[in-house]
C-alpha positions as CSV (number, residue, x, y, z in Angstrom):
1,X,102.9,101.9,93.7
2,X,103.5,105.3,95.1
3,X,107.0,105.4,93.5
4,X,105.5,105.6,90.1
5,X,102.9,108.3,90.9
6,X,104.8,111.6,91.5
7,X,102.2,113.5,89.4
8,X,99.4,112.8,91.8
9,X,99.9,116.2,93.3
10,X,99.1,117.8,89.9
11,X,96.5,115.4,88.6
12,X,94.7,113.7,91.5
13,X,91.3,112.1,91.3
14,X,90.3,114.8,93.7
15,X,91.4,117.6,91.3
16,X,89.2,120.3,92.8
17,X,87.1,120.8,95.9
18,X,83.5,122.0,95.6
19,X,83.2,125.6,94.5
20,X,81.9,126.7,97.9
21,X,85.0,125.3,99.6
22,X,87.4,126.6,96.9
23,X,86.4,130.2,97.3
24,X,84.1,130.7,100.3
25,X,83.8,134.4,99.6
26,X,83.2,134.2,95.9
27,X,86.3,135.9,94.6
28,X,88.6,134.4,97.2
29,X,88.6,137.7,99.1
30,X,87.4,138.2,102.7
31,X,84.3,140.4,103.0
32,X,86.6,143.1,104.5
33,X,88.5,143.2,101.2
34,X,91.6,141.3,102.2
35,X,92.5,137.8,101.0
36,X,90.3,135.1,102.5
37,X,91.2,131.6,103.7
38,X,91.0,130.1,100.2
39,X,93.9,132.4,99.1
40,X,96.1,131.2,101.9
41,X,95.1,127.5,101.5
42,X,96.1,127.8,97.8
43,X,99.4,129.4,98.6
44,X,100.3,126.6,101.0
45,X,99.2,124.0,98.4
46,X,101.4,125.6,95.8
47,X,104.4,125.6,98.1
48,X,103.6,122.0,99.2
49,X,103.5,121.0,95.5
50,X,107.0,122.5,95.0
51,X,108.3,120.5,98.0
52,X,106.7,117.3,96.8
53,X,108.3,117.7,93.3
54,X,111.7,118.0,95.1
55,X,111.0,114.8,97.1
56,X,110.8,116.8,100.3
57,X,107.7,114.9,101.5
58,X,107.9,115.8,105.2
59,X,108.1,119.5,104.4
60,X,105.3,119.1,101.9
61,X,103.1,117.5,104.6
62,X,103.8,120.4,106.9
63,X,102.8,122.9,104.1
64,X,99.6,121.0,103.2
65,X,98.7,120.8,106.9
66,X,99.1,124.5,107.2
67,X,96.8,125.0,104.2
68,X,94.2,122.8,105.9
69,X,94.3,125.1,108.9
70,X,92.9,127.8,106.6
71,X,90.5,125.6,104.7
72,X,89.7,122.3,106.4
73,X,87.5,120.9,103.6
74,X,90.1,121.4,100.8
75,X,90.0,118.0,99.1
76,X,93.2,118.5,97.0
77,X,95.2,119.3,100.2
78,X,94.1,116.0,101.6
79,X,94.9,114.2,98.4
80,X,98.3,115.7,98.1
81,X,99.2,115.0,101.7
82,X,98.0,111.4,101.2
83,X,100.5,111.1,98.4
84,X,103.3,112.3,100.7
85,X,102.4,109.8,103.4
86,X,102.4,107.1,100.7
87,X,105.9,108.0,99.6
88,X,106.9,107.8,103.3
89,X,105.2,104.5,103.6
90,X,102.9,105.8,106.3
91,X,99.9,103.8,105.0
92,X,97.4,104.5,107.8
93,X,97.8,108.3,107.4
94,X,97.8,108.0,103.6
95,X,94.5,106.1,103.8
96,X,93.0,108.5,106.4
97,X,93.8,111.5,104.1
98,X,92.5,109.7,101.0
99,X,89.2,109.1,102.8
100,X,89.0,112.8,103.8
101,X,89.7,113.7,100.2
102,X,86.7,111.6,99.1
103,X,84.5,113.0,101.8
104,X,85.2,116.6,100.8
105,X,85.3,116.3,97.0
């Protein structure tokens, strides 16, 4: 049941994306020296996790979606967003994101 799994955001079966997806520029920095997409995806993930912990699932979905706009293959973002959809009983969307998590893990 989703109601008994609030820690899925922190300890999902999709705990980390492949190294290439996690930091596409090695150190997470863009070749020009500024932060790369992985940095911003991680920031949105962290803010989404905070919203999830507060039970703000719709806000968390928006934040995880923003993270995916920077790094579309980030498995953890899909896993976390899937957990939000589960809490909102939006089963089709939860399943779709769970499948994306598996695809990109």
